[in-house]
DRENDO-1510 file (C-alpha; in Angstrom, 1 decimal, always signed):
<recs>
REC; n; res; u; v; w
REC; 1; MET; +3.8; +0.9; -41.4 .
REC; 2; LEU; +1.0; +3.4; -41.2 .
REC; 3; ARG; -1.7; +3.2; -43.9 .
REC; 4; GLU; -1.8; +6.2; -46.2 .
REC; 5; HIS; -5.6; +6.1; -46.1 .
REC; 6; THR; -8.0; +5.1; -43.4 .
REC; 7; GLN; -11.7; +5.7; -42.8 .
REC; 8; VAL; -11.1; +7.0; -39.2 .
REC; 9; LEU; -7.9; +8.2; -37.5 .
REC; 10; VAL; -8.1; +8.1; -33.7 .
REC; 11; VAL; -5.5; +10.2; -32.0 .
REC; 12; GLY; -4.8; +9.0; -28.5 .
REC; 13; GLY; -4.4; +5.5; -27.2 .
REC; 14; GLY; -5.9; +5.9; -23.7 .
REC; 15; PRO; -9.3; +4.5; -22.6 .
REC; 16; THR; -11.3; +6.9; -24.7 .
REC; 17; GLY; -9.3; +6.4; -27.9 .
REC; 18; LEU; -9.2; +2.6; -27.4 .
REC; 19; ALA; -13.0; +2.4; -26.8 .
REC; 20; THR; -13.7; +4.6; -29.8 .
REC; 21; ALA; -11.5; +2.4; -32.0 .
REC; 22; LEU; -13.0; -0.8; -30.6 .
REC; 23; THR; -16.5; +0.4; -31.3 .
REC; 24; LEU; -15.6; +1.2; -34.9 .
REC; 25; ALA; -13.6; -2.0; -35.5 .
REC; 26; ARG; -16.5; -4.2; -34.3 .
REC; 27; ARG; -18.6; -2.5; -37.0 .
REC; 28; GLY; -16.1; -3.2; -39.7 .
REC; 29; VAL; -14.8; +0.3; -40.0 .
REC; 30; GLU; -11.2; +0.8; -41.1 .
REC; 31; VAL; -9.6; +2.5; -38.1 .
REC; 32; THR; -6.1; +3.6; -37.3 .
REC; 33; VAL; -5.0; +4.5; -33.8 .
REC; 34; ILE; -1.9; +6.6; -32.9 .
REC; 35; ASP; -0.3; +7.8; -29.7 .
REC; 36; GLN; +2.7; +10.0; -29.1 .
REC; 37; ALA; +3.9; +7.9; -26.1 .
REC; 38; ALA; +6.4; +5.2; -26.9 .
REC; 39; HIS; +4.7; +2.8; -24.4 .
REC; 40; PRO; +1.3; +2.6; -22.8 .
REC; 41; PRO; +1.5; +4.0; -19.2 .
REC; 42; VAL; +1.7; +1.5; -16.4 .
REC; 43; THR; +0.4; +4.1; -13.9 .
REC; 44; SER; -2.7; +6.1; -14.2 .
REC; 45; ARG; -5.1; +8.1; -12.1 .
REC; 46; ALA; -8.5; +6.6; -12.8 .
REC; 47; ALA; -9.5; +3.8; -10.4 .
REC; 48; VAL; -13.2; +3.3; -10.7 .
REC; 49; VAL; -15.5; +2.1; -13.5 .
REC; 50; HIS; -19.2; +2.8; -12.7 .
REC; 51; ALA; -22.2; +0.8; -13.6 .
REC; 52; TYR; -23.4; +2.7; -16.6 .
REC; 53; THR; -19.9; +2.6; -18.0 .
REC; 54; LEU; -19.8; -1.1; -17.6 .
REC; 55; GLU; -23.1; -1.3; -19.5 .
REC; 56; VAL; -21.5; +0.7; -22.3 .
REC; 57; LEU; -18.4; -1.4; -22.3 .
REC; 58; ASP; -20.6; -4.5; -22.4 .
REC; 59; ARG; -21.9; -3.3; -25.8 .
REC; 60; ILE; -18.4; -3.6; -27.2 .
REC; 61; GLY; -17.4; -6.9; -25.5 .
REC; 62; ALA; -15.1; -5.4; -22.9 .
REC; 63; ALA; -17.1; -5.5; -19.6 .
REC; 64; ALA; -16.7; -9.2; -18.6 .
REC; 65; PRO; -12.9; -9.4; -18.8 .
REC; 66; LEU; -12.6; -6.1; -16.9 .
REC; 67; VAL; -15.0; -7.2; -14.1 .
REC; 68; ASP; -12.9; -10.3; -13.7 .
REC; 69; GLN; -9.9; -8.2; -12.7 .
REC; 70; GLY; -11.5; -5.6; -10.4 .
REC; 71; VAL; -12.9; -5.2; -6.9 .
REC; 72; ARG; -16.7; -4.9; -6.8 .
REC; 73; ALA; -17.7; -2.2; -4.3 .
REC; 74; PRO; -21.4; -2.4; -3.3 .
REC; 75; ARG; -21.3; +1.1; -1.7 .
REC; 76; PHE; -19.5; +4.4; -1.6 .
REC; 77; THR; -19.1; +6.5; +1.6 .
REC; 78; VAL; -18.5; +10.2; +2.3 .
REC; 79; ARG; -16.7; +10.6; +5.6 .
REC; 80; ASP; -15.4; +13.2; +8.0 .
REC; 81; ARG; -12.5; +11.3; +9.7 .
REC; 82; ASP; -14.3; +8.5; +11.6 .
REC; 83; ARG; -17.8; +9.6; +10.9 .
REC; 84; VAL; -19.7; +8.2; +7.9 .
REC; 85; LEU; -21.7; +11.2; +6.7 .
REC; 86; LEU; -23.3; +9.5; +3.8 .
REC; 87; ALA; -23.4; +5.9; +2.6 .
REC; 88; VAL; -24.4; +5.5; -1.0 .
REC; 89; PRO; -25.6; +1.9; -1.9 .
REC; 90; PHE; -24.9; +0.5; -5.3 .
REC; 91; ASP; -26.2; -3.0; -4.7 .
REC; 92; ARG; -29.8; -1.9; -5.6 .
REC; 93; LEU; -28.9; -0.2; -8.9 .
REC; 94; PRO; -31.2; -1.2; -11.8 .
REC; 95; SER; -28.3; -2.6; -13.7 .
REC; 96; ARG; -26.5; -5.9; -14.5 .
REC; 97; PHE; -23.6; -4.3; -12.7 .
REC; 98; PRO; -24.9; -3.2; -9.3 .
REC; 99; TYR; -21.5; -2.0; -7.9 .
REC; 100; ALA; -18.6; +0.3; -8.7 .
REC; 101; LEU; -15.7; -1.6; -10.1 .
REC; 102; LEU; -12.4; -0.6; -8.5 .
REC; 103; VAL; -9.7; -1.3; -11.0 .
REC; 104; SER; -6.6; +0.6; -12.3 .
REC; 105; GLN; -6.9; +2.5; -15.5 .
REC; 106; ALA; -3.9; +0.6; -16.8 .
REC; 107; VAL; -5.9; -2.6; -16.5 .
REC; 108; THR; -8.9; -1.0; -18.3 .
REC; 109; GLU; -6.5; +0.1; -21.1 .
REC; 110; ALA; -5.0; -3.4; -21.3 .
REC; 111; VAL; -8.4; -5.0; -21.7 .
REC; 112; LEU; -9.4; -2.6; -24.5 .
REC; 113; THR; -6.0; -3.1; -26.2 .
REC; 114; GLY; -6.4; -6.8; -26.1 .
REC; 115; ARG; -9.9; -6.7; -27.6 .
REC; 116; LEU; -8.6; -4.4; -30.4 .
REC; 117; ALA; -5.7; -6.7; -31.1 .
REC; 118; ASP; -8.2; -9.6; -31.5 .
REC; 119; LEU; -9.7; -7.5; -34.4 .
REC; 120; GLY; -6.3; -6.8; -35.9 .
REC; 121; VAL; -5.9; -3.2; -34.7 .
REC; 122; ARG; -2.8; -2.1; -32.9 .
REC; 123; VAL; -1.9; +1.3; -31.5 .
REC; 124; ARG; +0.9; +2.9; -33.5 .
REC; 125; ARG; +3.6; +4.3; -31.1 .
REC; 126; PRO; +5.3; +6.7; -30.9 .
REC; 127; CYS; +3.5; +8.7; -33.5 .
REC; 128; ARG; +2.7; +12.4; -33.0 .
REC; 129; LEU; +0.2; +14.6; -34.9 .
REC; 130; THR; +1.8; +17.8; -36.0 .
REC; 131; ALA; -1.0; +19.3; -38.2 .
REC; 132; LEU; -4.4; +18.8; -39.8 .
REC; 133; THR; -5.4; +19.9; -43.3 .
REC; 134; ARG; -9.1; +19.9; -44.3 .
REC; 135; THR; -9.8; +18.4; -47.7 .
REC; 136; ALA; -13.0; +18.1; -49.8 .
REC; 137; ASP; -13.6; +14.6; -48.5 .
REC; 138; GLY; -12.0; +14.6; -45.0 .
REC; 139; VAL; -8.7; +15.4; -43.5 .
REC; 140; VAL; -5.0; +15.0; -44.1 .
REC; 141; ALA; -3.2; +14.3; -40.8 .
REC; 142; HIS; +0.4; +15.3; -40.8 .
REC; 143; LEU; +2.4; +13.0; -38.5 .
REC; 144; ASP; +6.0; +12.9; -37.6 .
REC; 145; GLY; +6.2; +9.7; -39.6 .
REC; 146; GLY; +4.3; +10.7; -42.7 .
REC; 147; GLU; +0.8; +11.6; -43.7 .
REC; 148; VAL; -2.6; +9.8; -43.4 .
REC; 149; ARG; -5.8; +10.7; -45.2 .
REC; 150; ALA; -8.9; +10.0; -43.2 .
REC; 151; ARG; -12.6; +10.6; -43.6 .
REC; 152; TYR; -12.9; +11.5; -39.9 .
REC; 153; VAL; -10.4; +12.3; -37.2 .
REC; 154; VAL; -11.2; +11.7; -33.5 .
REC; 155; GLY; -9.3; +13.7; -30.9 .
REC; 156; ALA; -8.9; +11.5; -27.8 .
REC; 157; ASP; -5.6; +13.0; -27.0 .
REC; 158; GLY; -6.2; +14.5; -23.6 .
REC; 159; MET; -6.4; +17.9; -22.1 .
REC; 160; HIS; -3.6; +19.3; -24.3 .
REC; 161; SER; -5.2; +17.9; -27.4 .
REC; 162; ALA; -3.3; +18.6; -30.6 .
REC; 163; VAL; -6.5; +17.7; -32.6 .
REC; 164; ARG; -8.5; +20.3; -30.7 .
REC; 165; ARG; -5.8; +22.9; -31.3 .
REC; 166; GLU; -5.5; +22.1; -35.0 .
REC; 167; ALA; -9.2; +22.3; -35.4 .
REC; 168; GLY; -9.3; +25.7; -33.8 .
REC; 169; ILE; -11.8; +24.6; -31.1 .
REC; 170; GLY; -11.7; +26.7; -27.9 .
REC; 171; PHE; -11.3; +25.1; -24.5 .
REC; 172; SER; -13.0; +27.5; -22.0 .
REC; 173; GLY; -13.2; +27.5; -18.2 .
REC; 174; PRO; -11.8; +29.1; -15.1 .
REC; 175; THR; -8.1; +30.0; -15.2 .
REC; 176; HIS; -7.3; +28.5; -11.8 .
REC; 177; GLU; -6.1; +24.9; -11.6 .
REC; 178; GLU; -6.2; +22.3; -8.8 .
REC; 179; SER; -3.1; +20.4; -7.7 .
REC; 180; PHE; -3.5; +16.7; -6.8 .
REC; 181; VAL; -1.3; +14.0; -5.5 .
REC; 182; LEU; -2.0; +10.3; -6.2 .
REC; 183; ALA; -0.4; +7.1; -5.2 .
REC; 184; ASP; -0.9; +3.3; -5.1 .
REC; 185; VAL; +0.1; +2.1; -1.6 .
REC; 186; ARG; -0.1; -0.8; +0.7 .
REC; 187; VAL; -1.6; +0.1; +4.1 .
REC; 188; ARG; -2.7; -1.4; +7.3 .
REC; 189; SER; -6.2; -0.2; +7.6 .
REC; 190; ALA; -9.5; -0.9; +9.3 .
REC; 191; LEU; -11.5; +0.5; +6.4 .
REC; 192; PRO; -13.6; -2.0; +4.3 .
REC; 193; ARG; -11.7; -3.4; +1.4 .
REC; 194; ASP; -14.8; -3.5; -0.8 .
REC; 195; GLU; -15.7; +0.2; -0.5 .
REC; 196; ALA; -14.4; +3.5; -1.9 .
REC; 197; ALA; -14.5; +6.5; +0.4 .
REC; 198; LEU; -14.3; +10.3; +0.0 .
REC; 199; PHE; -12.9; +12.0; +3.1 .
REC; 200; LEU; -13.9; +15.6; +3.4 .
REC; 201; ALA; -11.3; +17.7; +5.2 .
REC; 202; ARG; -10.8; +21.4; +5.5 .
REC; 203; SER; -7.5; +21.1; +3.7 .
REC; 204; GLY; -9.2; +19.3; +0.8 .
REC; 205; PRO; -10.7; +16.0; -0.2 .
REC; 206; LEU; -9.0; +12.6; +0.0 .
REC; 207; ILE; -10.2; +9.6; -2.1 .
REC; 208; TRP; -9.5; +6.2; -0.7 .
REC; 209; ALA; -10.1; +3.4; -3.2 .
REC; 210; PRO; -9.1; -0.3; -2.7 .
REC; 211; LEU; -7.7; -2.1; -5.7 .
REC; 212; PRO; -6.9; -5.8; -6.3 .
REC; 213; ASP; -3.9; -7.4; -4.6 .
REC; 214; GLU; -4.4; -5.4; -1.4 .
REC; 215; VAL; -3.4; -2.1; -3.0 .
REC; 216; VAL; -5.1; +1.2; -2.1 .
REC; 217; ARG; -5.3; +4.2; -4.5 .
REC; 218; LEU; -5.0; +7.5; -2.7 .
REC; 219; VAL; -5.9; +10.8; -4.5 .
REC; 220; ALA; -5.9; +14.1; -2.7 .
REC; 221; ALA; -6.2; +17.8; -3.5 .
REC; 222; VAL; -3.1; +19.6; -2.1 .
REC; 223; PRO; -1.7; +23.1; -2.5 .
REC; 224; GLU; +1.5; +21.8; -4.1 .
REC; 225; ALA; +2.1; +18.1; -4.7 .
REC; 226; PRO; +5.6; +16.6; -4.6 .
REC; 227; SER; +6.7; +15.0; -7.9 .
REC; 228; VAL; +7.3; +11.7; -6.1 .
REC; 229; PRO; +5.3; +11.4; -2.9 .
REC; 230; ASP; +7.0; +9.1; -0.3 .
REC; 231; VAL; +5.7; +7.1; +2.7 .
REC; 232; ALA; +6.2; +10.0; +5.1 .
REC; 233; TYR; +4.2; +12.4; +2.9 .
REC; 234; LEU; +1.3; +10.1; +2.3 .
REC; 235; GLN; +1.2; +9.0; +6.0 .
REC; 236; ALA; +1.0; +12.7; +7.0 .
REC; 237; LEU; -1.9; +13.1; +4.5 .
REC; 238; LEU; -3.8; +10.2; +5.9 .
REC; 239; ASP; -3.1; +11.4; +9.5 .
REC; 240; GLU; -4.6; +14.8; +8.6 .
REC; 241; ARG; -7.6; +13.6; +6.6 .
REC; 242; GLY; -8.2; +9.9; +7.1 .
REC; 243; PRO; -9.5; +7.8; +10.0 .
REC; 244; ALA; -8.4; +9.1; +13.5 .
REC; 245; ARG; -9.4; +6.4; +16.0 .
REC; 246; ARG; -7.9; +3.6; +14.1 .
REC; 247; PRO; -5.5; +5.4; +11.7 .
REC; 248; ASP; -4.1; +3.9; +8.5 .
REC; 249; ARG; -0.5; +3.0; +8.4 .
REC; 250; VAL; +1.3; +3.2; +5.0 .
REC; 251; THR; +3.8; +0.4; +4.7 .
REC; 252; GLU; +4.8; +0.7; +1.0 .
REC; 253; VAL; +4.4; +3.2; -1.9 .
REC; 254; LEU; +4.2; +1.2; -5.1 .
REC; 255; TRP; +4.2; +4.4; -7.2 .
REC; 256; GLY; +3.2; +8.0; -6.9 .
REC; 257; SER; +2.8; +11.1; -8.9 .
REC; 258; ARG; +1.1; +14.5; -9.2 .
REC; 259; PHE; -1.1; +16.2; -11.7 .
REC; 260; ARG; -3.0; +19.4; -12.1 .
REC; 261; VAL; -6.6; +19.7; -13.2 .
REC; 262; HIS; -8.5; +22.6; -14.8 .
REC; 263; HIS; -12.3; +22.7; -15.1 .
REC; 264; ARG; -12.7; +23.2; -18.8 .
REC; 265; ILE; -14.9; +22.2; -21.7 .
REC; 266; ALA; -14.5; +22.4; -25.4 .
REC; 267; ASP; -16.6; +25.0; -27.2 .
REC; 268; THR; -17.9; +22.2; -29.5 .
REC; 269; PHE; -17.3; +18.5; -29.8 .
REC; 270; ARG; -17.5; +18.6; -33.6 .
REC; 271; ARG; -16.0; +20.8; -36.3 .
REC; 272; GLY; -16.6; +19.2; -39.7 .
REC; 273; PRO; -14.7; +15.9; -39.9 .
REC; 274; VAL; -13.0; +16.5; -36.6 .
REC; 275; LEU; -14.6; +15.1; -33.4 .
REC; 276; LEU; -13.6; +15.2; -29.8 .
REC; 277; ALA; -14.1; +12.8; -26.9 .
REC; 278; GLY; -12.8; +12.3; -23.4 .
REC; 279; ASP; -10.3; +14.8; -21.8 .
REC; 280; ALA; -9.9; +16.5; -25.2 .
REC; 281; GLY; -13.4; +17.7; -24.7 .
REC; 282; HIS; -13.7; +18.1; -20.9 .
REC; 283; VAL; -11.5; +18.0; -17.8 .
REC; 284; HIS; -12.5; +18.4; -14.2 .
REC; 285; SER; -11.8; +17.3; -10.6 .
REC; 286; PRO; -11.5; +13.6; -10.0 .
REC; 287; ALA; -14.0; +13.8; -7.1 .
REC; 288; GLY; -16.7; +11.2; -7.8 .
REC; 289; GLY; -14.6; +9.3; -10.2 .
REC; 290; GLN; -16.4; +10.6; -13.3 .
REC; 291; GLY; -13.6; +11.5; -15.8 .
REC; 292; MET; -12.6; +8.3; -17.5 .
REC; 293; ASN; -16.2; +7.0; -17.2 .
REC; 294; LEU; -17.5; +9.9; -19.2 .
REC; 295; GLY; -14.7; +9.6; -21.7 .
REC; 296; ILE; -15.6; +5.9; -22.4 .
REC; 297; CYS; -19.3; +6.9; -22.7 .
REC; 298; ASP; -18.3; +9.6; -25.2 .
REC; 299; ALA; -16.2; +7.0; -27.1 .
REC; 300; VAL; -18.9; +4.4; -27.6 .
REC; 301; ALA; -21.5; +7.0; -28.5 .
REC; 302; LEU; -19.1; +8.6; -31.0 .
REC; 303; GLY; -17.9; +5.4; -32.5 .
REC; 304; THR; -21.5; +4.3; -33.0 .
REC; 305; ALA; -22.4; +7.5; -34.7 .
REC; 306; VAL; -19.4; +7.5; -37.0 .
REC; 307; ALA; -20.0; +3.9; -38.0 .
REC; 308; ASP; -23.7; +4.6; -38.7 .
REC; 309; VAL; -22.7; +7.6; -40.9 .
REC; 310; LEU; -20.1; +5.5; -42.8 .
REC; 311; ALA; -22.8; +2.8; -43.3 .
REC; 312; GLY; -25.0; +5.3; -45.1 .
REC; 313; GLY; -26.6; +7.3; -42.2 .
REC; 314; PRO; -27.0; +11.1; -42.3 .
REC; 315; GLU; -24.1; +13.4; -41.1 .
REC; 316; SER; -26.6; +14.9; -38.6 .
REC; 317; LEU; -25.9; +11.8; -36.4 .
REC; 318; LEU; -22.5; +13.4; -35.6 .
REC; 319; ASP; -24.2; +16.7; -34.7 .
REC; 320; ALA; -26.5; +14.7; -32.5 .
REC; 321; TYR; -23.5; +13.1; -30.7 .
REC; 322; ALA; -22.0; +16.6; -30.0 .
REC; 323; ALA; -25.4; +18.0; -28.9 .
REC; 324; LYS; -25.9; +15.1; -26.4 .
REC; 325; GLN; -22.4; +14.6; -25.0 .
REC; 326; ARG; -21.5; +18.2; -24.4 .
REC; 327; PRO; -24.4; +19.0; -22.0 .
REC; 328; MET; -23.6; +15.7; -20.3 .
REC; 329; ALA; -20.0; +16.9; -19.8 .
REC; 330; GLU; -21.3; +20.2; -18.4 .
REC; 331; ASP; -23.4; +18.3; -15.9 .
REC; 332; VAL; -20.5; +16.2; -14.8 .
REC; 333; LEU; -18.2; +19.3; -14.4 .
REC; 334; ARG; -20.8; +20.9; -12.1 .
REC; 335; PHE; -21.2; +17.7; -10.1 .
REC; 336; ALA; -17.4; +17.2; -9.6 .
REC; 337; ALA; -16.9; +20.8; -8.7 .
REC; 338; GLY; -19.8; +20.6; -6.2 .
REC; 339; LEU; -18.1; +17.6; -4.4 .
REC; 340; THR; -14.9; +19.5; -4.2 .
REC; 341; ARG; -16.6; +22.6; -2.7 .
REC; 342; LEU; -18.2; +20.3; -0.1 .
REC; 343; ALA; -14.8; +19.3; +1.1 .
REC; 344; ILE; -13.3; +22.8; +1.4 .
REC; 345; LEU; -16.1; +24.6; +3.2 .
REC; 346; PRO; -14.8; +26.8; +6.0 .
REC; 347; PRO; -15.0; +25.4; +9.6 .
REC; 348; SER; -18.0; +27.5; +10.5 .
REC; 349; ARG; -20.1; +25.8; +7.8 .
REC; 350; ARG; -19.0; +22.2; +8.3 .
REC; 351; PRO; -21.5; +21.3; +11.0 .
REC; 352; ALA; -24.4; +22.3; +8.8 .
REC; 353; ARG; -22.8; +20.4; +5.9 .
REC; 354; ASP; -22.4; +17.2; +8.0 .
REC; 355; LEU; -26.0; +17.5; +9.3 .
REC; 356; LEU; -27.3; +17.9; +5.8 .
REC; 357; LEU; -25.4; +14.9; +4.5 .
REC; 358; ARG; -26.6; +12.7; +7.4 .
REC; 359; ALA; -30.2; +13.9; +6.8 .
REC; 360; VAL; -29.9; +13.1; +3.1 .
REC; 361; GLY; -28.4; +9.7; +3.9 .
REC; 362; ALA; -31.4; +8.8; +6.1 .
REC; 363; VAL; -33.9; +9.0; +3.2 .
REC; 364; PRO; -33.7; +5.9; +1.0 .
REC; 365; PRO; -35.1; +7.5; -2.2 .
REC; 366; VAL; -32.6; +10.3; -1.9 .
REC; 367; ARG; -29.7; +7.8; -1.4 .
REC; 368; GLN; -30.9; +5.9; -4.5 .
REC; 369; ARG; -30.9; +9.1; -6.6 .
REC; 370; ILE; -27.3; +9.8; -5.5 .
REC; 371; ALA; -26.4; +6.3; -6.4 .
REC; 372; LEU; -27.9; +6.7; -9.8 .
REC; 373; ARG; -26.0; +10.0; -10.2 .
REC; 374; LEU; -22.6; +8.6; -9.2 .
REC; 375; SER; -23.1; +5.4; -11.3 .
REC; 376; GLY; -23.9; +7.4; -14.4 .
REC; 377; LEU; -27.2; +5.6; -14.9 .
REC; 378; VAL; -29.0; +9.0; -14.9 .
REC; 379; HIS; -27.6; +9.3; -18.4 .
REC; 380; ARG; -28.9; +6.0; -19.6 .
REC; 381; GLU; -31.5; +6.4; -22.4 .
REC; 382; PRO; -34.9; +5.1; -21.4 .
REC; 383; THR; -35.9; +1.8; -22.9 .
REC; 384; PRO; -38.8; +2.4; -25.4 .
REC; 385; ALA; -42.0; +1.1; -24.1 .
REC; 386; ARG; -43.4; -2.0; -25.7 .
REC; 387; PRO; -46.5; -1.5; -27.8 .
REC; 388; VAL; -49.7; -2.9; -26.3 .
REC; 389; GLU; -50.9; -5.9; -28.2 .
</recs>
């Protein structure tokens, strides 16, 4: 049964909600997590956990078990068919995790769920939020299974967030949306199995990311994705955008789906006792693999701020969370949109683009800056200097 009272109600049982709850539970905060889906998804679109995100997960005890289940990729490449336009090295990152970890979002969720269960917290499913009512000391959450009073409510319930809607927070951005196809496949390929690649094609970008057990995640922007992409469809996609001299051959589709993405950001990440994190606050193109990573970083920052306030800290810590994470989200939206624009440049501008990328790739300091950008380490707070003794 659901508690009638909780300190924090987290709405959404994906990576963002789970990481928020785990951060709070490790601090001794009474937290309740609900999700409207009857079961956690076994398929998901995120497939990379970057270095900074692993550092953040390490703070809540979730990095090590996740690393054990992923593929460590020491570099990321940007390609035009057979040509490597830019190779971004991760093996020299100033981090305990000098790589991109290639692992399914479903595995990330399973690791976080397990860590939460160790602390006695389980996601309540299916449980849907229907309304929120502000009170003098917090919020009453109206659910399809009753009511819960909470000091704070965290909206980690995705792009169509009920929490955001009930709080009256706007979600602004362009009206157009991008259509994507994604699939986990088995392929015969000459591409490295420890490297993610972004193929730039006139028809749109294609992300090629190897996962454990010889599986490859494909994600591509397409005009209109089929609901269930088959071998023939994905093979045609690889023939059009992937390697040409030694083309990939799709041998099996493990699962496939489609999704649409807007580029939008919430007007604010806080309205009184209601706080937003992850896709409830920002959505954008999957180019660069930034979405889930930013959501997890939101989660740990938010969970830490809420725990500090409940331990006696000032409410201004929650404003500081919103003031820091929203500009970070704006930055990531611009970055992801820029990567997509690189892919869909008209043919007349592609030679100049390719020349520029190759020139950039020939300068080690520039390559390192791009690696820091992709890895998220540009958002890491600097370590305070030690006083001189």
